[in-house]
C-alpha positions in Angstrom: -33.0 -98.8 -22.2 -32.7 -97.5 -18.5 -32.9 -94.4 -17.0 -30.5 -91.7 -17.3 -29.3 -90.8 -13.3 -28.0 -87.9 -13.0 -27.2 -86.7 -9.4 -25.1 -83.2 -8.4 -21.6 -83.7 -7.1 -20.9 -82.0 -4.3 -18.1 -80.1 -3.5 -15.3 -82.2 -1.8 -13.1 -78.7 -0.9 -13.6 -76.8 2.3 -16.4 -74.3 1.5 -15.1 -70.9 2.3 -17.3 -70.1 4.7 -16.6 -73.2 7.4 -12.9 -72.0 6.4 -12.5 -71.4 10.1 -14.5 -74.0 12.0 -12.5 -76.2 9.5 -8.8 -75.2 10.8 -9.9 -75.1 14.3 -10.9 -78.7 13.6 -7.9 -79.5 12.1 -5.9 -78.2 14.8 -7.6 -79.8 17.2 -7.0 -83.1 15.6 -3.6 -82.1 15.9 -3.2 -81.4 19.1 -5.0 -84.7 20.5 -3.4 -86.8 18.8 0.2 -84.9 19.3 -1.1 -85.9 23.1 -1.5 -89.7 22.3 1.5 -89.2 21.1 3.3 -87.7 24.2 1.9 -90.8 26.7 2.9 -93.4 23.8 6.4 -92.4 24.2 6.1 -91.9 27.8 5.1 -95.3 28.3 7.4 -97.7 25.4 4.1 -98.5 24.2 0.9 -97.9 21.4 -2.3 -97.8 23.2 -4.1 -101.5 23.4 -0.4 -103.2 23.9 1.1 -105.2 26.1 4.4 -104.1 28.5 7.4 -106.1 26.6 9.1 -107.3 30.5 6.6 -108.7 33.5 8.9 -107.4 36.3 8.1 -103.9 34.0 5.8 -100.9 35.9 3.0 -101.2 35.7 2.2 -97.5 34.1 -0.9 -97.8 32.1 -3.7 -95.5 30.5 -6.5 -94.7 32.2 -9.4 -93.0 29.8 -9.4 -89.3 29.3 -10.1 -86.0 31.4 -12.6 -83.9 30.9 -12.5 -81.3 28.0 -11.0 -78.6 28.7 -11.2 -75.5 26.2 -8.0 -74.2 24.8 -8.0 -70.5 23.4 -5.7 -70.0 20.3 -5.0 -67.6 17.8 -7.0 -69.5 15.4 -9.9 -70.1 17.8 -10.9 -72.0 20.6 -10.9 -75.9 20.6 -11.9 -78.7 22.7 -9.4 -80.6 23.5 -9.1 -84.0 26.1 -5.9 -84.8 28.2 -4.9 -88.7 28.1 -4.9 -89.9 31.9 -1.8 -92.3 32.9 -2.2 -94.5 36.2 1.0 -95.8 38.1 2.5 -93.2 38.0 5.0 -92.2 40.8 4.6 -88.6 40.1 1.8 -86.6 38.6 2.0 -86.5 34.5 2.3 -83.9 33.1 2.3 -82.7 29.4 5.0 -80.5 27.9 2.4 -79.7 25.0 -0.6 -78.7 27.3 0.4 -77.7 30.8 -2.3 -78.6 33.7 -4.1 -74.9 33.5 -3.4 -73.4 30.9 -6.6 -72.4 28.8 -4.8 -69.8 26.4 -1.8 -69.4 24.1 1.1 -66.9 25.4 0.0 -65.1 21.9 -3.4 -64.8 23.5 -2.7 -63.9 26.6 -0.4 -61.3 24.9 -3.9 -60.1 23.3 -5.4 -59.5 26.2 -3.4 -56.4 27.2 -2.8 -55.2 24.0 -6.5 -54.8 23.7 -7.2 -53.1 27.2 -4.0 -50.4 26.6 -5.6 -49.5 22.9 -9.2 -48.8 24.8 -11.1 -51.8 25.2 -13.6 -50.9 27.8 -13.7 -54.5 30.6 -17.3 -55.5 29.3 -16.5 -54.9 25.8 -13.8 -58.2 25.8 -15.9 -60.8 25.2 -17.7 -59.4 22.4 -14.3 -58.2 21.0 -13.1 -62.2 21.8 -15.3 -64.1 20.7 -15.7 -61.8 17.6 -11.8 -62.8 17.0 -11.7 -66.5 18.8 -15.3 -67.9 18.1 -18.0 -68.2 20.1 -16.2 -70.4 22.8 -14.2 -67.4 24.0 -13.1 -67.8 28.1 -12.9 -64.5 28.7 -15.0 -62.7 30.8 -14.9 -59.1 32.4 -14.4 -60.6 36.1 -11.1 -62.6 34.6 -10.5 -58.9 32.5 -10.8 -57.3 36.2 -8.6 -60.1 37.4 -5.9 -59.1 35.1 -6.3 -55.6 35.2 -5.8 -55.8 39.0 -2.3 -57.8 38.2 -0.8 -55.0 35.8 -1.9 -52.6 37.9 0.0 -54.4 41.1 2.9 -55.5 38.2 3.5 -51.2 37.5 3.0 -50.0 41.3 6.0 -52.2 42.1 8.4 -51.1 38.9 7.6 -47.9 39.8 8.2 -48.1 43.6 11.4 -50.5 42.8 15.4 -49.2 44.0 17.8 -48.0 41.5 20.5 -47.7 44.4 22.0 -50.5 43.0 22.0 -49.8 39.6 24.7 -48.1 38.4 23.4 -44.8 36.4 26.3 -43.8 33.5 23.7 -41.1 31.6 21.0 -39.5 32.3 19.4 -37.1 30.6 15.7 -35.3 31.0 14.0 -33.0 29.1 11.9 -30.1 29.9 9.6 -27.2 28.9 10.0 -23.8 31.8 7.0 -21.9 30.2 7.7 -18.5 32.3 11.0 -18.5 31.1 11.2 -15.1 28.7 7.4 -13.8 29.2 8.9 -10.4 31.0 
């Protein structure tokens, strides 16, 4: 008779402790596939596929750019922008603009945290807790954003209302000295 070997079955499902990492990995794979599909649509042929006609423009794939960190609501991922050579103009992805590092949702989160009293130096720690260890925001970035917000606020305060037709204006106030005599 032979030996009876029993091996422990490994769980094939995602472990609860690593669910965030798994979600980030799947989102990263999805965005990378969309970028590849976008280049395929632009060129009119799949990767390593020959051109249909000899006289068609010699536009071709040329590897990938440097890895880029992109901060999403689910965390920070790394993507590689495909490079395209032979175009008359620069290829700009509709999915991943050239200098975008954060999505609109994350960009809207930063002023909300500031308005709710988060200190300028605490953004790094708070966003690392929310968006993962690679959240690309520093105190100097928050300081630059804060200056922009204050400049926009000053511009809004000083704007002219001369061209605006005011239909109704209501002013509320309290006169404390009334009736004290």
